[in-house]
C-alpha positions as CSV (number, residue, x, y, z in Angstrom):
1,M,17.2,1.4,26.7
2,K,18.5,-1.1,24.2
3,I,22.0,-1.9,23.0
4,T,22.3,-3.5,19.5
5,I,25.5,-4.9,18.1
6,D,26.1,-5.7,14.4
7,K,29.3,-7.8,14.3
8,K,29.2,-7.9,10.5
9,Y,29.7,-4.1,10.3
10,N,31.4,-3.7,13.7
11,V,28.8,-1.2,14.9
12,A,27.0,-0.9,18.2
13,Y,24.0,1.4,19.0
14,I,22.7,2.4,22.4
15,S,19.0,3.4,21.9
16,L,17.8,5.6,24.7
17,H,14.4,6.4,23.2
18,A,12.3,5.0,20.3
19,K,12.6,7.4,17.4
20,T,9.2,9.2,17.3
21,E,10.5,12.2,15.4
22,E,13.2,13.3,13.1
23,V,16.6,13.4,14.7
24,E,19.9,15.0,13.7
25,T,23.0,12.9,13.7
26,I,25.9,14.7,15.2
27,R,29.3,13.3,14.4
28,V,31.3,13.5,17.7
29,S,34.4,11.7,16.3
30,E,35.4,9.3,13.5
31,E,34.1,6.5,15.7
32,M,31.0,8.0,17.4
33,N,27.7,9.6,16.3
34,V,24.9,10.9,18.5
35,D,21.2,11.2,17.4
36,V,19.6,14.3,18.9
37,A,16.0,15.5,18.6
38,P,15.3,19.2,18.0
39,D,14.4,19.7,21.7
40,G,17.9,18.3,22.7
41,T,16.7,14.9,23.7
42,I,19.4,12.3,23.0
43,Y,17.9,9.3,21.2
44,G,20.9,7.2,20.7
45,I,24.6,6.8,20.5
46,E,26.3,4.9,17.6
47,F,29.8,3.4,18.0
48,L,31.7,2.7,14.8
49,N,34.6,0.3,15.2
50,A,32.7,-1.1,18.1
51,N,35.1,-3.9,18.9
52,A,37.9,-1.5,19.8
53,Q,35.5,0.8,21.8
54,L,33.4,-1.7,23.7
55,A,35.7,-4.6,24.3
56,G,38.3,-2.5,26.2
57,G,39.8,-3.4,29.5
58,D,36.7,-5.1,30.8
59,G,36.9,-7.9,28.3
60,G,33.7,-7.0,26.4
61,V,31.4,-7.2,29.4
62,L,28.6,-4.6,29.9
63,V,28.4,-3.8,33.6
64,V,25.2,-2.2,34.9
65,I,25.4,-0.9,38.5
66,D,22.4,0.2,40.5
67,E,24.1,2.4,43.1
68,A,21.0,3.0,45.1
69,R,20.3,-0.7,45.6
70,G,23.9,-1.9,45.6
71,K,23.1,-4.3,42.7
72,L,25.3,-5.2,39.8
73,A,24.5,-7.1,36.6
74,E,27.0,-8.1,33.9
75,V,26.2,-9.0,30.2
76,E,28.7,-10.5,27.8
77,L,28.8,-8.4,24.7
78,G,30.4,-11.1,22.5
79,M,32.7,-8.6,20.8
């Protein structure tokens, strides 16, 4: 999984899989698109107006929690 942020265009993209086939982009809302393969696999999620969506109450920090191991990692998104 990879998260890319383009500050110039205020867009963020969470890539769940490398695009190996054609995907359909489904517009979920005015600020979110989801790329889906014909078999239903979600390839990625695009956040438009990323500053407002990703820098919410957590101050723009991505928190990854491994519940099974009880581990936590934080990454500053720089939004």
